Structure formats: C-alpha cells, structure tokens
N, C-alpha and C positions, 0 to 999 in steps of 0.2 A: 169482451173485455178480458176474459181469462186467457184467450188465445193471444191477445196483444201482450199481456203481461208475461205469458210463457215465452213468446218470441223475444221479448226484451231481455228476459233472464238468460235465454240461450245465447243471445248475442253478447251479453256482458260476460258470461262464463267463457265464451270462445275468445273474446278479446283479452281476458285475464290469462287464458291459456297461452295465447300468442305472445303476450308480454313476458310470461315466464320462459317460453322457448327462446325468445330473443335474448333474455338475460343469460340463460344457460349457454346459448351460442356465443355470446360476447365473452363470457368467462372462459369457455373452452378455447376460443380463438386466442385469447390473451395467454392462456396456459401453453398452447401450442407454440406460439412465438417465443415465450419464455424458455420452453424446453429446447427449441432450435438454437436460441442464443447460448444457453448453458452448454449444450452438446458441442457447439462450434468452439466456444472458448476452451472447454475441457480437452477436446480433441487436438487443438493447436498447442495447448499449454502444459499438458501433463508431462510431456517429455522433458520440460525444463527442470523438473524436480529430480532428474537423474543426471549423472555426470560420467564421462568416459575417461578412464585412466589407462596409461600404457606402462607396463613393467619394464624397467631398465636396470641392468646390473651396473652399479657405480663403484668404481675402485677409488677409495679415499686414500690415494697415494700420498704419503707424507712429503716426499721429495717434490712432487708436482705442486703441492700446496705450500711448500717452503715453511713447514711447521716443525717445531722441535718435538721432543719425546712427550712432554706433558704441557701442551699449550693452554694458555688461559682462554676464557670465554671471549676476551677482546681480540686475542690472536685469531681465534676461529672466525670471528665476525669480520676481521680485516683481510682474511686470506682471499686469494684470487681463485675462484672455482671454475673459471671459464674452460680451462684446459681439460679438467677431469669431466666436466659436463659434456664438452664437445666430443671427447674420445668415447664416452659411454654411449652417446647417441649414435655416433658413426659405427660403433661396433655391432649395432643391430643388423647391419648388412655387411658381411665380410668382403663382398664383391663390389662395394660402392666405389664409384669413381668421383673425381672432383666436380664434374658437372651435376652429379646427383646429390652431393652432400647437402646443398641448400634445401632441396626437396625433403630430405630426411629430417632436417632440423625443423622445417616448417610444419611437420606433423605434430609438434608439441606447442603448447602455449609459450608465449615469449618469456614467462617467468620461470622456466625450467631450472635455470641456474640458481635462482633464489630458493626454490623448493629443495634442491640438493644441499644448499648451504644451511637452510633451516633444520634439515634432518640431522646434520652433523652437530649443530649447536645444541640440539636436544639430546643427542646420543654421542657425546665426545669419545666414549670408549670404542666406537666403531672406526676410529681413525686408523688407517693402515689396513682396513679390511675391505672385502668386496661385498657390497650390500645390494640386495634387489629392492629397488624403490619403485613406487608408482608415481608417475608424473602426469600432470594434466595434459590431455590431448587438445590439439587445436580445435577451433570451432568447426572447421570443415571435416576433420576426422570424426568429431563428435556427432555431426549430422549424418555422416555415412554410417556410423555404428548404429544410430537410431533409425536408419532407414528413411530419412527425410530427403536425402539427395539421390536422384536416379543415377545408376551406374551404366545403363545401356544407351547412352548418348555419346556422340563424338567427343573425343578428348578435349578439343578446343572449346567446347561448350560447357565443360565441367571445371569446377574449382579445384578438384583433386585429379592429378594426372595419373597415367597408367602405372608409372613406377611407384607412386604412393599407394595406389590400390593393391599392387603386388605385395608391398611391405605390410600393408594393413591385413591382407588375407593371411600372410605368413604368421604375423603376430597373433591373429585371432585363432589360427589353427593350433598354435601351441599354448593357448590360454593366457597370453600376455596382454590381452585387452579385456578390461572388465567395465561394467556399468554399475555404479552405486548411487545411493541417495546423495543428492547435490546439496550438502549442508552449506556450501559456500554461497549459494543463492540467497541465503538468509543472513550470512555473516559478513559477506564482502560488500564494500561500497560499489558505486558505479565504475565502469571501466569502458574503454574504447574497444576492448576485445570481448566478444560475446561470451566466450567460455569462462571468463573471470568476472563478469558483471554480476552484481548482486543488489539487493534492495535494502541493505542495512542502513545506508545513509538516508534514503528516502523514507524508510519506516520510522527511524528516529525523528526525522524532520516532521513527519506527520504527527507522531506522538507528542512532540513538544508543541507543535502548532495547536493541536486540539486542547492540550492542557492550558496553554496561555489563553486560548479562546474561552475555555470554561471559567478560568479565574477572573477574567474581565467581564464576561457577559452574564454569568449566572447571578451574582449578587446585585449587579446594577439592574438587570431585567426584573428580578423578583421584587426588589425595593420599589422600582417604578410601577410594577403591576399592583403592588399593595397600596401605594399612594393613590394611583388613579382610580382604583376600584373602591377603596374603603374611606379615604380621607379627602380626596380632591373635591372641591365644590363643582357642581354641575353648571357650567356657564359656557360661553362661546370660546373662551380660551382653552379650556380642557377639551371641548369638542374639536377644536383645531388640532390639538396635540394628538388626540385619538385618531383623527383622519390621517394625519401625517404618519403615525406609526403603522397604520394599515397600508398606506401607500409605500412606505419603506420596505415592507415585507415583499412587495412585488417588483422592487427595483432590480434590474439586471445586475448580476454579481460583478460584472466587469466595471461598473460604476464605482463600487466599493474599492476595487483595485486601483482605479484612478485616484480615489480619495486617499488611499494608503500611500501611493506614490507621491502625490502632491503635498500631503500634510505630514505624514509620519517620517518620510525620508527627506524630502526637500526642505521642509520647515523645521521639524524637530531634530533632524539629523540622525535618526536611528539607523543602525547598520543594515545595509542592503542584503538581500538574499538570506535572511535569518528567520527562523521560526518565530522569533519575538514579533517582528513586523507582520509576518504572515498570520500569526494568531490574533493580533489586535485587529487586523483587517477583517479576518473572518468573524471576530466577535461583533464588529459593527454590523455585519451582514446578518448575524444570528440574533442580535438583540430584539428586533421586532417580533420574531417568531416566538421567543421565550416570553416576552411581555404579553403577547396575545394569549399564549397558553396559560400563563399565571393568572391573568384576569378572568379567563373562562373558568378556570378551576375554582377561583374565589367566588365567582358568581354562582357556581353549582353547589356551594355549601348551603345546606338547608337554613333558611332564616330562623327557624325555631331554635337552633343551637346558639346563634348570636343573641337572640332575644332572651333565652334562658340565662346566658352569662350576664347580660346587662341587668336582668331582673335580680340576680344574686349579688349585685353591687359591683361587678367588674367594670373597669373603665373601658373606653373605646379601644385604647391601645392593648390592654390586657385581653379583651375579647378577640381582637384580631390576631395577636401574636400567640396566644395560648390555645385558641380554638379554631379560628378560620384558617390560619396559615397551615397548621399541622394537617387539617382535614383536606386542604387543597394541594398538599405537597405531592401526592401520587400523580395527579395530572400535570403539575408543574415539572416534576422530574421527567415524566414521559415526553413532554414538549421540549424540554432541554436536550434530552438525548437525541430526539428526532432532529432538532435543530443542529446539533453537533454532527450527526450523521450526514446531514445535508452539506454542512461545511466541509466534512471530510472528503466529499467527492468533487469539490470545486477546484478548478484549474485556472480559469481566467484571472482572478485576482492575484494569485500567486505568481503567475507569469509576469504580470505588470510590475510587481515589486522585486523581480529578479531571482525568484526561486527556481527558475528554469535553467540556471547555470549548471555546467558540468562540475559535480563535486565528487571527488574520489577519496574523501575522508569521512569518517563517521562522526557526527556532531556530538559533543559532550554536554552541551548546554543550549538553551534557546538563543544564545548570542553567537553561536557558530554557524557558518554558512551551511545550508542544507537544501535538499529538494523535498518533494513530497510524493506519495504514491501516485496520485493522478498525474502530476507533472512528469514523473518517471515514465508512465505509460506514454505520455505525449512525446518525450525525448526518444524513447526506444522505437516508437512507431515510425519515426522518420529515418531509421536505419534500414538499409536494404538487405543486410545479412540475415540468413535464415535463422541463425541462432537468436537474434533479437526478436524475430517474429514469435517464437515460442515463449520468450521471456515477457513479451507484452501481454500475452494471454495469461501467463502464470501470475504476473503482477495484478492483472484484473481479478483473477481468482482470489488472491490474497486480500485485495480491496473489498471484494464482495463478502468474504468471510468476516472481515472487520465490520462492515456495515450490518450484516445479518446479526452479528454478535451484539452490536450496540442496540439495534431495534429489539432483539430478544430480551436484552437487559432491561430496556424500557418497559416492556410488557410484564416481565417478572416483578419489577419494582412496583408497578402500578397494581398488579394483582395482590401482591403480598401486603402492601400498605392498605389497600381497600379492605382486605379481610380483617386487618388489625383494627380498623376504625369503623367497621360495619356494626 
C-alpha cells in the first residue's frame, strides 16, 4: 500500500513538474516571438526618426526677387523665389550641363523653394545677403545617406543615378550633408513624398477619436453597469440584456464600422472622415467591454460594506453612489482604459467611415477630416517607396508606445486607488 502511494505521489509530482515546464516553455516562446517582432520593427523604423539635409548657399538677390529696400512681410510672401532657388541648387556643380540639371534638382524635396522662402520671411534682414541654408534632401538621397539603398548594383536598377551619387559623395566629403533628428515626422501631416510625410494629422485624429469615444462610452457604460448590477430586477428581460451585452463584446469590429456608416453618416448625416464619427463608432464597440468591467468591479465590492451602510440608515442610492461605486472605480477605470486601448488599435471601422482618405492638413477639432495612427500604417504600407517602409515601422513604434502608456496608466490608477481604499 505504501509503495502504491509512493508511486502515485511520484507520478503526480512529475506531472506537476511537466506542467510547470510546459508553462515556462510557452511563456519563453511568446517572449521570443515578441522580441523578434520588436527587433524587426525597431530595425526597420529607427532610421525614420532622422532626416537628411543638404547645405546650399542661397543668394537672396533683391533684383531677382523684385523687392525694394525695406519690403513688407506681404511683399516677401508674394515674391517669386524660383530663380534664386534654381540658381542656388545649380551652383552646387559648376560643371553641370542642361541634361543633368534635372537630376541635381531631384536630389532635393519638392518644397525646396518654400523652405528658401520661409527662411527669408523669418529673417528679412538677410535680404541681399548670401546665406548657407539646409534644405530637405529627397527620399532617395535620404535612403542613400542612411545606407538603405545599395550602391553596388547597375545604374538602371537604382533610383539614384551615377551623376547624383557623384554629387552626393562630393557634398558629403565637404560636410554639406548632415543627418539630424526628424522633428517633421511628428509635426508634419501626411504627404505623397516620403521625406515630408509625418504623423501629426493621424496622431491628432487618433487623439480626438479616443476623447470622443471616452466622452460617449464611459458615462453610459458606468451608468448601465450600475443599473444592471445594483437596481435592475432579476428577470428574463434583464437576462436577455446581459446575454446581448456579452455577445456584443465578441462582435467583429467591422460590423460596428458598418453601423457607423449606415446610421451615423447615411441617416444622421454626420460629416464623413471625421474623428467625431470615428469616436462614436469606437464608443459603440467599447461600450460592452466597459459595462462588463464596471459590473465585475461592483460585484467584487464586499457585501459587508453595503450592509453596513444600509444598517446605518443609508438609502440604496446613497449606498451605491457613496460606497459601492467609489470602491469599484479602480477596476472600472482599468477596464475603461483597456477598452480604449483596444479601440486605439482598430482600423476596419475607421476605414468604413472614410478615415482612410489622404489628409494633408492637421485637424483642429473632431469635426475636421483626419486619419488615425492604425489607418496611417495601412495607408503607408501600400506605398512601395523605401522611405514609407521605415515610416510604417516608426508609426507602429509610436502606436505601441501609446498603447503601453495607456495600459501602464490603467495599472497605476488601479494600484493607487486600491491602496487608498484598502
């Protein structure tokens, strides 16, 4: 009998050991895949946070600009800067011929004339002087400078020809090509040119959408959770509501996109491609998650607290609002932030309501057209240029930081409130 018991215990211990090993192996495998994903994203996207500039000597000739001695800001704004911009770039190669002038100009972003103009508007005292400015390099030159384009392949297979490589090497040798932090990635809206494209529009669109989602979903979900858990009678009707809330939490997000398109836009006539519609659509998707979290938090409040409040003469409403709700708020807030983080990463509903449109302006309110960070990733991923490849990964990095921050905030809030009420 003792031997049988001993064998049984040994088998049980071995099975527990195997179970622990399987658990550790699963966690290790998940961490390995996560590390591979993060390394891949970082290796492709870190270069998007730097930008290539080319120094050019610009002669702000008053005669070429057709400006008087003391021009007004309006005069500076209306002046034609093409000639001085053209001459400044062509002067980089004294031996350039007509057939190569276009190649020389193509080494710069198409807004080089605007950059020259904006400098003079900020520094009107430099009119009539020769100033060394840094102008944005084109996407191809930027990728060459970052080492993302191979140079040892036939010219016909390269986006940068031999002449441009020669000028690039000459400028780099004399220190006229620099690489700095790419602030424009965070301040510029989207663009068809990779070197000028930024996430400002999609970031603000995401921010407005999440704020609208929070304003609509949080109060409705919390009030619904309080009613269902504390006041609603237990009958078949409330059971039916509870089942449907649980089912809605599992509905694919694209269905809510169809709902937003069919109801909010087609019936109520709300403006298409705006964070207002996107936020309301996401709030419909987030409502079940927050309701379930609010009810679970209320259910976790010790019954003794409610009974003590009632015994002291408090009404049902006072007991709920003054005791149960404050105690359940940590869990409710955690569920809310996790629900918002889930909404932050959604793409399908926003595509259906038109937030996939190309928007090259930064929205100032939820009523202005905008994209979102997940949709921006989708848009850039369809572009074949190498510059957009790195920006897709960089945008994913920003989105991951946003999500990690929201989840960390949820944990901090939960921990801090639980310590307060413990």
